[in-house]
C-alpha positions in Angstrom: -24.4 21.7 25.6 -26.7 19.1 26.2 -26.5 16.1 24.7 -30.4 16.3 23.2 -30.1 19.8 22.0 -29.8 20.7 18.4 -26.8 22.4 17.2 -27.7 25.7 15.0 -25.7 26.1 12.2 -24.9 29.1 10.0 -23.9 28.8 6.1 -21.5 31.5 4.2 -21.6 30.7 0.7 -19.3 32.9 -1.2 -19.6 34.4 -5.1 -17.6 32.9 -8.4 -20.0 32.8 -11.1 -20.1 29.3 -12.3 -17.9 28.1 -9.3 -21.0 28.1 -7.4 -22.2 24.8 -8.8 -19.2 23.4 -6.6 -21.3 24.9 -3.9 -24.2 23.2 -4.6 -22.5 20.1 -4.8 -20.7 20.5 -1.4 -24.6 21.4 -0.1 -26.1 18.4 -2.0 -23.3 15.9 0.1 -23.5 17.4 3.6 -27.2 18.7 4.3 -28.8 15.8 4.6 -26.3 14.9 7.4 -25.6 17.8 9.1 -29.6 18.3 9.5 -30.0 15.2 11.5 -27.6 16.9 14.1 -29.6 20.4 14.5 -30.4 23.4 11.8 -30.0 25.9 9.6 -30.4 29.1 11.1 -29.3 31.4 9.1 -27.6 31.7 5.3 -25.6 34.4 4.1 -24.6 34.7 0.1 -22.8 36.7 -2.4 -23.8 36.6 -6.3 -23.6 32.9 -6.5 -24.1 32.3 -3.2 -27.5 34.5 -3.2 -28.7 32.5 -5.8 -27.5 28.9 -4.3 -29.0 30.6 -0.9 -32.1 31.6 -1.8 -33.1 28.1 -3.6 -31.6 26.5 -0.1 -33.8 28.6 2.0 -36.7 28.2 -0.4 -37.0 24.2 0.2 -35.9 24.3 4.1 -38.5 26.9 5.1 -41.0 24.5 3.1 -40.7 20.8 2.3 -37.1 20.1 3.5 -33.6 19.2 2.2 -34.9 17.3 -0.7 -36.6 19.9 -2.1 -34.2 22.7 -1.1 -31.3 20.2 -3.2 -34.0 19.5 -6.0 -34.3 23.5 -6.4 -30.9 24.1 -6.4 -30.1 21.4 -9.1 -33.2 22.8 -11.4 -31.2 26.2 -11.3 -27.9 24.8 -12.7 -29.5 22.6 -14.6 -30.7 25.7 -16.0 -27.3 27.1 -16.6 -25.9 24.1 -17.8 -28.4 24.4 -20.5 -27.3 27.8 -21.3 -23.7 26.6 -21.8 -24.8 24.7 -24.8 -27.1 27.6 -26.2 -24.2 29.9 -26.0 -21.3 27.4 -27.4 -18.9 28.6 -24.7 -17.4 24.8 -25.5 -16.7 26.3 -28.8 -13.5 28.0 -27.7 -12.4 24.6 -25.9 -10.1 23.3 -28.9 -6.2 22.3 -29.4 -5.4 25.9 -29.1 -7.4 26.8 -25.7 -6.3 22.9 -23.9 -2.5 22.4 -25.2 -0.1 24.2 -22.8 2.4 24.6 -25.8 -0.1 26.2 -28.0 -1.7 28.9 -25.9 -1.0 31.0 -23.1 -2.2 30.3 -19.8 -4.6 32.9 -19.6 -6.3 31.8 -23.0 -6.5 28.6 -21.7 -9.4 26.3 -21.1 -11.8 26.4 -19.0 -10.4 30.4 -19.2 -12.5 32.3 -22.1 -9.9 33.3 -24.7 -8.7 37.4 -24.8 -10.2 37.4 -28.3 -13.6 36.0 -27.1 -13.4 38.8 -24.2 -12.8 41.6 -26.1 -15.8 40.7 -28.5 -17.9 40.1 -25.7 -17.3 43.6 -24.2 -17.4 45.0 -28.0 -20.7 43.2 -28.5 -22.3 44.6 -25.0 -25.0 47.1 -25.1 -27.5 48.4 -22.5 -29.9 46.6 -23.8 -28.1 43.1 -24.4 -27.0 43.5 -20.7 -30.4 43.9 -19.2 -31.7 41.1 -21.4 -28.8 38.9 -19.8 -29.8 40.0 -16.3 -33.3 39.5 -17.3 -33.0 35.4 -18.0 -30.8 35.2 -14.7 -33.4 36.4 -12.6 -36.1 34.4 -14.6 -34.1 31.2 -14.3 -34.1 31.9 -10.5 -37.6 33.3 -10.4 -39.0 29.9 -11.9 -36.7 27.9 -9.6 -38.1 29.8 -5.9 -41.4 30.0 -7.6 -42.6 31.4 -4.0 -40.2 34.1 -2.3 -42.9 34.6 0.9 -41.4 31.0 1.9 -38.0 32.9 2.1 -39.3 36.4 3.3 -40.8 35.0 6.8 -37.7 33.8 7.3 -38.8 30.3 9.5 -36.8 28.9 10.1 -33.7 29.8 8.0 -33.0 33.5 7.7 -31.3 34.3 4.6 -29.1 37.7 4.1 -28.2 38.4 0.2 -24.9 40.9 -0.2 -24.7 43.6 -2.7 -23.3 47.2 -3.5 -25.6 50.3 -4.2 -24.3 52.6 -6.7 -23.4 55.8 -5.5 -24.1 59.1 -7.0 -20.0 59.6 -7.5 -18.1 57.4 -9.8 -17.2 54.3 -8.3 -19.0 55.0 -5.1 -20.6 52.3 -3.6 -22.1 51.5 -0.4 -22.8 48.5 1.1 -26.5 46.6 1.3 -27.5 43.7 2.6 -31.1 42.3 1.7 -33.3 40.0 4.1 -36.7 39.6 5.0 -39.4 41.4 2.5 -36.7 43.1 1.0 -35.7 39.4 -0.7 -37.0 38.6 -3.9 -35.3 37.5 -7.6 -34.2 41.0 -8.1 -32.3 41.2 -4.8 -30.3 37.9 -5.8 -29.8 39.5 -9.5 -28.3 42.5 -7.9 -26.1 40.5 -6.0 -24.7 38.8 -9.1 -24.7 41.8 -12.1 -21.1 42.2 -12.6 -19.8 45.9 -14.4 -19.9 43.8 -17.5 -23.7 42.9 -16.9 -24.4 46.6 -16.1 -25.8 47.8 -12.8 -29.3 46.0 -12.0 -32.0 48.4 -10.6 -34.2 47.5 -7.5 -37.0 49.9 -6.5 -35.3 53.6 -6.5 -31.3 52.4 -6.7 -29.1 50.3 -8.7 -26.9 47.8 -7.4 -23.7 45.5 -8.5 -22.4 42.7 -7.4 -22.1 42.6 -3.9 -18.2 41.0 -3.9 -17.3 44.8 -5.0 -18.1 45.2 -1.1 -17.7 42.1 0.3 -17.7 38.0 -0.4 -19.8 36.8 1.8 -20.4 39.3 4.5 -20.5 37.4 7.7 -21.9 40.2 10.0 -25.6 38.8 10.1 -25.2 35.2 10.2 -22.6 35.6 13.3 -26.0 37.2 14.9 -27.8 34.1 15.0 -26.4 32.1 18.6 -24.5 29.7 16.3 -22.8 26.6 17.1 -20.7 26.4 14.1 -20.5 28.6 11.0 -19.7 26.7 8.0 -18.3 28.7 5.3 -17.8 27.4 1.4 -15.1 29.5 -0.5 -14.5 29.4 -4.1 -11.4 31.2 -4.5 -7.5 30.2 -4.5 -5.4 31.6 -1.3 -4.2 35.2 -1.7 -0.5 35.8 -3.0 0.0 39.0 -0.9 -0.4 40.1 2.6 -3.7 42.6 3.3 -3.3 46.4 2.7 -4.8 48.7 5.1 -6.9 50.2 2.4 -7.9 47.2 0.8 -11.4 47.7 2.4 -11.7 50.9 0.3 -11.0 49.6 -3.2 -13.8 49.8 -5.8 -12.0 48.3 -9.1 -12.3 44.6 -8.5 -14.3 41.8 -7.0 -13.3 40.2 -3.6 -12.1 37.2 -4.0 -9.3 35.7 -2.1 -9.5 37.9 0.7 -12.1 35.6 2.1 -9.4 33.7 3.6 -7.9 36.2 5.8 -11.6 37.0 7.1 -12.0 33.4 8.3 -8.2 33.4 9.6 -9.2 36.9 12.0 -12.5 34.9 12.9 -10.8 31.8 13.5 -8.3 33.9 15.8 -11.2 35.9 17.9 -10.6 35.2 21.3 -14.4 35.5 22.2 -15.8 33.6 19.4 -18.8 31.3 21.0 -18.9 29.0 18.0 -16.9 26.4 16.3 -15.5 27.1 12.6 -15.6 24.9 9.5 -14.2 25.3 6.3 -14.7 23.8 2.8 -12.7 25.4 -0.1 -12.3 24.6 -3.6 -8.6 25.0 -4.8 -9.1 26.4 -9.0 -6.1 25.2 -11.0 -3.5 27.6 -11.1 -3.7 28.7 -14.6 -7.6 29.6 -13.9 -8.8 33.4 -14.2 -11.5 35.6 -13.8 -12.9 34.6 -16.9 -13.2 30.8 -15.9 -15.4 32.0 -13.6 -17.9 33.1 -16.4 -17.8 29.7 -18.3 -20.8 27.7 -18.2 -19.6 25.3 -20.7 -21.5 21.9 -19.1 -18.0 20.3 -19.4 -16.0 22.7 -16.9 -19.4 23.0 -14.7 -19.4 18.6 -14.4 -16.3 18.7 -13.6 -16.5 21.6 -11.0 -19.3 19.6 -9.6 -17.5 16.4 -9.1 -15.2 18.2 -7.3 -17.3 19.7 -5.0 -19.1 16.2 -4.6 -16.2 15.1 -3.7 -15.0 17.8 -1.1 -18.3 17.5 0.3 -17.6 13.9 0.9 -14.3 14.8 2.4 -15.4 16.9 4.8 -18.0 14.9 6.4 -15.3 11.7 6.7 -13.0 14.2 8.4 -15.0 16.8 10.3 -18.3 15.8 10.3 -18.3 14.5 14.3 -16.5 18.1 15.4 -20.0 19.5 15.1 -21.1 21.2 18.0 -17.5 20.3 19.7 -14.9 21.9 18.3 -13.7 23.8 15.2 -12.1 21.9 12.3 -10.7 24.8 10.2 -7.0 24.6 10.4 -5.5 27.5 8.7 -2.7 27.6 6.0 0.5 28.4 7.6 1.9 30.6 4.9 -1.8 32.6 5.1 -1.1 33.7 8.6 2.8 34.4 7.9 1.1 36.6 5.5 -1.6 38.1 7.5 0.7 38.8 10.4 4.0 39.9 8.8 3.9 43.7 8.6 4.7 45.2 5.1 7.4 47.4 4.4 6.5 51.0 4.4 7.6 52.8 1.4 9.7 55.6 1.3 
């Protein structure tokens, strides 16, 4: 590549509920620097990644990186304020912070089993629709003009969702882009089963992470020089199974690490691969991703700033020249070690 030619970046943003503020913080650190070398030409996001992606592209397609960061901060400050109102901090006490007084599954920032059972018991279609409407209003106010995203210039956004089929647990992959992107598309990508499916047009959708988290194919069609992936989940504990892509009973989380590794090992890839990964504490479980306690969000944000700064120090100079991603040896072993065949 000629020295005066600007680089072409793709961003892949994973979903993870409250963990999404980590992604915001990483972007806040790295964007002002990477944009001195090139342009973000495509962004793909799922769930919280779709929220960050929409706000990011809204800013980049209009007033630039400063505006993008301001919009992301406005949205996440709203999430933080909701945590104060909802009172998640009530569940943080000596019983939830002391490892000798509570089992790991109930320790902060996890939401206790009792609290989750209560939430499920109190859930109604009306309350779920109200929660989705609050989220829709927050993202709508932070974006304010969807046409800026829809024109896909200079940055194209892809939002991944799971379209609900006619049969039980039947999902179909959906990718929103261009004029299909609006507040409903973002909420559709973030609608957990707990909140119920979100309607957009004639169809209903659930969180895109029931299909892929995030979906990478579209962003790779943009003749990238560099793909930067921000992951939010721990390394997988088990080897991948042949039928893992067909499951519809749980969210894709740690599987992203296998996707990244397979991408890294492709002989014909013509871009450099970079990964910035959040490392959750061992006792954090899926309920922690629902926790918007301001103290927890501050912890995640601080870690995102730290990891973003560390990546700039160690890998910024490799943009446009070589891959900075280095797979975990244990991950390689899991991917390439055949699972025993059941008798």
